[in-house]
OpenMM code with the backbone's topology and positions (N, CA, C; nanometers):
from openmm import Vec3, app, unit

residues = "MET THR GLU GLU LEU LEU VAL GLU ILE LEU LYS ASP ALA PHE THR ASN ALA PHE ILE ILE LEU LEU PRO ILE LEU ALA VAL ALA MET ILE VAL GLY ILE ILE VAL SER ILE PHE GLN ALA VAL THR SER ILE GLN GLU MET THR LEU THR PHE VAL PRO LYS ILE PHE LEU THR VAL LEU THR VAL VAL VAL LEU LEU PRO TRP ILE ILE ASP ARG LEU THR THR PHE THR GLU LYS TYR PHE THR MET PHE ILE THR LEU ILE ARG".split()
positions = [
    Vec3(-0.2640, 0.7175, 2.0583),
    Vec3(-0.3538, 0.5834, 2.0115),
    Vec3(-0.3644, 0.5271, 2.0797),
    Vec3(-0.4890, 0.4680, 2.1269),
    Vec3(-0.5280, 0.3748, 2.1582),
    Vec3(-0.5721, 0.2089, 2.0959),
    Vec3(-0.5430, 0.1196, 2.2074),
    Vec3(-0.5438, -0.0368, 2.1436),
    Vec3(-0.6756, -0.0721, 2.0912),
    Vec3(-0.7812, 0.0391, 2.1161),
    Vec3(-0.9211, -0.0194, 2.0742),
    Vec3(-0.9460, 0.0745, 1.9272),
    Vec3(-0.8424, 0.1870, 1.8858),
    Vec3(-0.8228, 0.2465, 1.7600),
    Vec3(-0.7244, 0.1734, 1.6529),
    Vec3(-0.6250, 0.0948, 1.7198),
    Vec3(-0.5361, 0.0314, 1.6530),
    Vec3(-0.6055, -0.1075, 1.6027),
    Vec3(-0.7362, -0.1477, 1.6905),
    Vec3(-0.8099, -0.3262, 1.6365),
    Vec3(-0.8656, -0.2863, 1.5601),
    Vec3(-0.9905, -0.1112, 1.5694),
    Vec3(-1.0417, -0.1055, 1.4742),
    Vec3(-0.9892, -0.0479, 1.3180),
    Vec3(-0.8813, -0.0202, 1.3222),
    Vec3(-0.8100, 0.0090, 1.1921),
    Vec3(-0.7806, -0.1288, 1.1329),
    Vec3(-0.7622, -0.1833, 1.1777),
    Vec3(-0.6806, -0.3318, 1.1915),
    Vec3(-0.8243, -0.4182, 1.1136),
    Vec3(-0.9299, -0.4001, 1.1815),
    Vec3(-1.0543, -0.5085, 1.1427),
    Vec3(-1.1169, -0.4214, 1.0328),
    Vec3(-1.1063, -0.2763, 1.0557),
    Vec3(-1.1511, -0.1853, 0.8760),
    Vec3(-0.9931, -0.2864, 0.7349),
    Vec3(-0.9666, -0.2856, 0.8164),
    Vec3(-0.8290, -0.3234, 0.7000),
    Vec3(-0.8359, -0.4579, 0.6438),
    Vec3(-0.9099, -0.4801, 0.7318),
    Vec3(-0.8985, -0.6845, 0.6962),
    Vec3(-1.0469, -0.6400, 0.6153),
    Vec3(-1.0836, -0.6117, 0.6906),
    Vec3(-1.2625, -0.6235, 0.6254),
    Vec3(-1.2815, -0.5926, 0.4684),
    Vec3(-1.1796, -0.4926, 0.4471),
    Vec3(-1.1861, -0.4141, 0.2942),
    Vec3(-1.1049, -0.4990, 0.2463),
    Vec3(-0.9946, -0.5813, 0.2820),
    Vec3(-0.9367, -0.6599, 0.2022),
    Vec3(-1.0250, -0.8109, 0.1317),
    Vec3(-1.0984, -0.8520, 0.2227),
    Vec3(-1.1891, -0.9685, 0.1940),
    Vec3(-1.2778, -0.9179, 0.0970),
    Vec3(-1.3559, -0.7475, 0.1151),
    Vec3(-1.4389, -0.7471, 0.0222),
    Vec3(-1.4175, -0.7334, -0.1005),
    Vec3(-1.2710, -0.6561, -0.0918),
    Vec3(-1.2077, -0.6728, -0.2477),
    Vec3(-1.1585, -0.7911, -0.2902),
    Vec3(-1.1210, -0.8799, -0.2495),
    Vec3(-1.0717, -1.0307, -0.2743),
    Vec3(-1.1552, -1.1197, -0.3104),
    Vec3(-1.3027, -1.1133, -0.2633),
    Vec3(-1.4094, -1.1640, -0.2172),
    Vec3(-1.4321, -1.2684, -0.3639),
    Vec3(-1.4871, -1.1372, -0.4423),
    Vec3(-1.5336, -1.1554, -0.6146),
    Vec3(-1.4189, -1.2184, -0.6642),
    Vec3(-1.3123, -1.1938, -0.6654),
    Vec3(-1.1934, -1.2319, -0.7510),
    Vec3(-1.1746, -1.4204, -0.7353),
    Vec3(-1.1712, -1.4085, -0.6027),
    Vec3(-1.1911, -1.5491, -0.5514),
    Vec3(-1.3165, -1.6510, -0.5801),
    Vec3(-1.3972, -1.5681, -0.5718),
    Vec3(-1.5493, -1.6740, -0.6578),
    Vec3(-1.5395, -1.6738, -0.8021),
    Vec3(-1.4853, -1.5945, -0.8403),
    Vec3(-1.4933, -1.6106, -1.0487),
    Vec3(-1.3774, -1.7608, -1.0135),
    Vec3(-1.2672, -1.7369, -0.9180),
    Vec3(-1.1411, -1.8312, -0.9539),
    Vec3(-1.2046, -1.9663, -0.9604),
    Vec3(-1.2645, -1.9508, -0.8294),
    Vec3(-1.3376, -2.0918, -0.7562),
    Vec3(-1.4436, -2.1655, -0.8162),
    Vec3(-1.5154, -2.0319, -0.9033),
    Vec3(-1.6433, -2.1234, -0.9850),
    Vec3(-1.5738, -2.1958, -1.1211),
    Vec3(-1.5132, -2.1037, -1.1799),
    Vec3(-1.4258, -2.1269, -1.3220),
    Vec3(-1.3785, -2.3227, -1.2417),
    Vec3(-1.3080, -2.3052, -1.1881),
    Vec3(-1.1848, -2.3875, -1.1643),
    Vec3(-1.3569, -2.5194, -1.1249),
    Vec3(-1.4376, -2.4973, -1.0711),
    Vec3(-1.5577, -2.6085, -1.0525),
    Vec3(-1.5929, -2.6361, -1.2104),
    Vec3(-1.6336, -2.5875, -1.2761),
    Vec3(-1.6672, -2.5600, -1.3985),
    Vec3(-1.5713, -2.6704, -1.4515),
    Vec3(-1.4476, -2.6221, -1.4983),
    Vec3(-1.3632, -2.7168, -1.5470),
    Vec3(-1.3486, -2.8186, -1.4894),
    Vec3(-1.3529, -2.8726, -1.3613),
    Vec3(-1.2837, -2.9836, -1.3442),
    Vec3(-1.4649, -3.0362, -1.3255),
    Vec3(-1.5621, -3.0148, -1.3860),
    Vec3(-1.6868, -3.0852, -1.4006),
    Vec3(-1.6707, -3.1174, -1.5109),
    Vec3(-1.6113, -3.0302, -1.6238),
    Vec3(-1.5877, -3.0831, -1.7597),
    Vec3(-1.4901, -3.1455, -1.7754),
    Vec3(-1.4033, -3.1672, -1.7209),
    Vec3(-1.2886, -3.2796, -1.7251),
    Vec3(-1.3099, -3.4288, -1.6950),
    Vec3(-1.4153, -3.3977, -1.5712),
    Vec3(-1.4735, -3.5245, -1.5324),
    Vec3(-1.5534, -3.6085, -1.6193),
    Vec3(-1.6371, -3.4884, -1.7084),
    Vec3(-1.7349, -3.5852, -1.7918),
    Vec3(-1.6355, -3.5919, -1.9349),
    Vec3(-1.5508, -3.5015, -1.9981),
    Vec3(-1.4737, -3.5805, -2.0762),
    Vec3(-1.4038, -3.6259, -2.0806),
    Vec3(-1.3630, -3.7280, -1.9849),
    Vec3(-1.1749, -3.7703, -1.9356),
    Vec3(-1.1111, -3.7060, -2.0297),
    Vec3(-1.0693, -3.5444, -1.9975),
    Vec3(-0.9908, -3.4819, -2.0825),
    Vec3(-0.8981, -3.4313, -1.9172),
    Vec3(-0.7425, -3.4790, -1.9617),
    Vec3(-0.6837, -3.4634, -1.8203),
    Vec3(-0.5964, -3.3608, -1.8386),
    Vec3(-0.6072, -3.2518, -1.9373),
    Vec3(-0.5005, -3.1746, -1.9369),
    Vec3(-0.4688, -3.0778, -1.8571),
    Vec3(-0.3267, -3.0703, -1.8021),
    Vec3(-0.3477, -2.9645, -1.6842),
    Vec3(-0.3477, -2.7824, -1.7577),
    Vec3(-0.2930, -2.7824, -1.8208),
    Vec3(-0.3363, -2.6418, -1.8767),
    Vec3(-0.5031, -2.6118, -1.9029),
    Vec3(-0.5791, -2.7144, -1.9329),
    Vec3(-0.7061, -2.6386, -1.9122),
    Vec3(-0.7694, -2.6315, -1.7753),
    Vec3(-0.7245, -2.6674, -1.7112),
    Vec3(-0.7552, -2.5940, -1.5559),
    Vec3(-0.6806, -2.4242, -1.5786),
    Vec3(-0.5720, -2.4338, -1.5704),
    Vec3(-0.4560, -2.3346, -1.5216),
    Vec3(-0.5050, -2.2111, -1.6387),
    Vec3(-0.5878, -2.2002, -1.7694),
    Vec3(-0.5773, -2.0630, -1.8275),
    Vec3(-0.7150, -2.0651, -1.8494),
    Vec3(-0.8373, -2.0640, -1.8533),
    Vec3(-0.9460, -2.0123, -1.8306),
    Vec3(-0.9611, -1.9559, -1.6594),
    Vec3(-0.8603, -2.0106, -1.5766),
    Vec3(-0.8619, -1.9555, -1.4582),
    Vec3(-0.8128, -1.8166, -1.4300),
    Vec3(-0.6995, -1.8234, -1.5111),
    Vec3(-0.6116, -1.6907, -1.4764),
    Vec3(-0.6475, -1.5954, -1.6212),
    Vec3(-0.7209, -1.6687, -1.6654),
    Vec3(-0.7815, -1.5410, -1.7918),
    Vec3(-0.8821, -1.4598, -1.7330),
    Vec3(-0.9663, -1.5594, -1.6914),
    Vec3(-1.0848, -1.5089, -1.6076),
    Vec3(-1.1006, -1.4261, -1.4753),
    Vec3(-1.0009, -1.4530, -1.4189),
    Vec3(-0.9202, -1.3950, -1.2932),
    Vec3(-0.8841, -1.2595, -1.3439),
    Vec3(-0.7775, -1.2277, -1.4287),
    Vec3(-0.7856, -1.1334, -1.4621),
    Vec3(-0.8377, -1.0303, -1.5720),
    Vec3(-0.9504, -1.0841, -1.5838),
    Vec3(-1.0548, -1.0259, -1.6708),
    Vec3(-1.1778, -1.0080, -1.4983),
    Vec3(-1.1511, -0.9966, -1.4180),
    Vec3(-1.2508, -1.0082, -1.3435),
    Vec3(-1.1399, -0.8645, -1.2934),
    Vec3(-1.0508, -0.9060, -1.2363),
    Vec3(-0.9443, -0.7691, -1.2080),
    Vec3(-0.9625, -0.6639, -1.2640),
    Vec3(-0.9547, -0.6442, -1.3991),
    Vec3(-1.0006, -0.5571, -1.4379),
    Vec3(-1.0877, -0.4815, -1.4767),
    Vec3(-1.1973, -0.5577, -1.4795),
    Vec3(-1.3428, -0.4759, -1.4898),
    Vec3(-1.4340, -0.4576, -1.3507),
    Vec3(-1.3257, -0.4933, -1.2504),
    Vec3(-1.3353, -0.4299, -1.0760),
    Vec3(-1.2170, -0.3199, -1.0191),
    Vec3(-1.1419, -0.3131, -1.1538),
    Vec3(-1.0534, -0.1741, -1.1056),
    Vec3(-1.0452, -0.0889, -1.0468),
    Vec3(-1.2088, -0.0379, -1.1125),
    Vec3(-1.2356, 0.1289, -1.0603),
    Vec3(-1.3125, 0.0882, -0.9104),
    Vec3(-1.4239, 0.0391, -0.8802),
    Vec3(-1.4639, -0.0530, -0.7789),
    Vec3(-1.3519, -0.0807, -0.6678),
    Vec3(-1.2416, -0.1490, -0.7264),
    Vec3(-1.1348, -0.1588, -0.5909),
    Vec3(-1.0146, -0.0641, -0.5735),
    Vec3(-1.0461, 0.0442, -0.7033),
    Vec3(-0.9741, 0.1565, -0.6744),
    Vec3(-1.0372, 0.2638, -0.5782),
    Vec3(-1.1245, 0.2721, -0.5839),
    Vec3(-1.1960, 0.3274, -0.4907),
    Vec3(-1.2887, 0.3207, -0.3742),
    Vec3(-1.2823, 0.1942, -0.3634),
    Vec3(-1.2524, 0.0963, -0.2199),
    Vec3(-1.1106, 0.1769, -0.1397),
    Vec3(-1.0153, 0.1444, -0.1958),
    Vec3(-0.8886, 0.1731, -0.1070),
    Vec3(-0.8695, 0.3219, -0.1349),
    Vec3(-0.9205, 0.3791, -0.2379),
    Vec3(-0.9206, 0.5355, -0.2095),
    Vec3(-0.9752, 0.5828, -0.0887),
    Vec3(-1.1432, 0.5526, -0.0617),
    Vec3(-1.2274, 0.5756, 0.0344),
    Vec3(-1.1819, 0.5729, 0.1895),
    Vec3(-1.0698, 0.4123, 0.2010),
    Vec3(-1.0091, 0.3787, 0.2779),
    Vec3(-0.8797, 0.4507, 0.3329),
    Vec3(-0.8237, 0.4869, 0.2667),
    Vec3(-0.6923, 0.5663, 0.2820),
    Vec3(-0.6984, 0.6747, 0.3544),
    Vec3(-0.8129, 0.7729, 0.2235),
    Vec3(-0.7996, 0.8809, 0.3166),
    Vec3(-0.9018, 0.9175, 0.4598),
    Vec3(-0.9952, 0.7935, 0.5047),
    Vec3(-1.0534, 0.8210, 0.6032),
    Vec3(-0.9641, 0.7884, 0.6976),
    Vec3(-0.8297, 0.7248, 0.7073),
    Vec3(-0.7450, 0.6876, 0.8270),
    Vec3(-0.6444, 0.8195, 0.8138),
    Vec3(-0.6152, 0.8862, 0.6764),
    Vec3(-0.4926, 1.0125, 0.6333),
    Vec3(-0.5498, 1.0912, 0.7078),
    Vec3(-0.6928, 1.1139, 0.7049),
    Vec3(-0.7659, 1.2362, 0.7362),
    Vec3(-0.7716, 1.2280, 0.9299),
    Vec3(-0.7998, 1.0639, 0.9817),
    Vec3(-0.8126, 1.0504, 1.1091),
    Vec3(-0.6125, 1.0714, 1.1742),
    Vec3(-0.5637, 1.0404, 1.0953),
    Vec3(-0.4323, 1.0314, 1.1253),
    Vec3(-0.3844, 1.2059, 1.1212),
    Vec3(-0.4410, 1.2762, 1.0694),
    Vec3(-0.3997, 1.3746, 1.0960),
    Vec3(-0.4434, 1.4726, 1.2559),
    Vec3(-0.5544, 1.4268, 1.2921),
    Vec3(-0.6333, 1.4801, 1.3879),
    Vec3(-0.6038, 1.4410, 1.5106),
    Vec3(-0.5369, 1.3063, 1.5315),
    Vec3(-0.4724, 1.2683, 1.6147),
    Vec3(-0.3565, 1.3552, 1.6270),
    Vec3(-0.2794, 1.3797, 1.5366),
    Vec3(-0.1371, 1.4330, 1.5510),
    Vec3(-0.1465, 1.5527, 1.6155),
    Vec3(-0.2365, 1.6085, 1.5800),
    Vec3(-0.2866, 1.7900, 1.6035),
    Vec3(-0.2861, 1.7934, 1.7979),
] * unit.nanometer
topology = app.Topology()
chain = topology.addChain("A")
for resn in residues:
    res = topology.addResidue(resn, chain)
    for name in ("N", "CA", "C"):
        topology.addAtom(name, app.Element.getBySymbol(name[0]), res)
């Protein structure tokens, strides 16, 4: 296994992790901004108001995107398992 191959594998792993996490983090950020604007407009400073919608919508996003996440991770795993098998031979 060469250094270039190892760098390619790590780059692909980090890229996949970033692509998978991007929609989840975007939903959490957008909900946080909306709740913050709502709190600023209404002068409600309740701490649970920021956490509950953010957690709920983040979990909902993960559940909705779970088939896509599993497909991406399965494709990544199959690609590198088959590559490792050819390298071992």
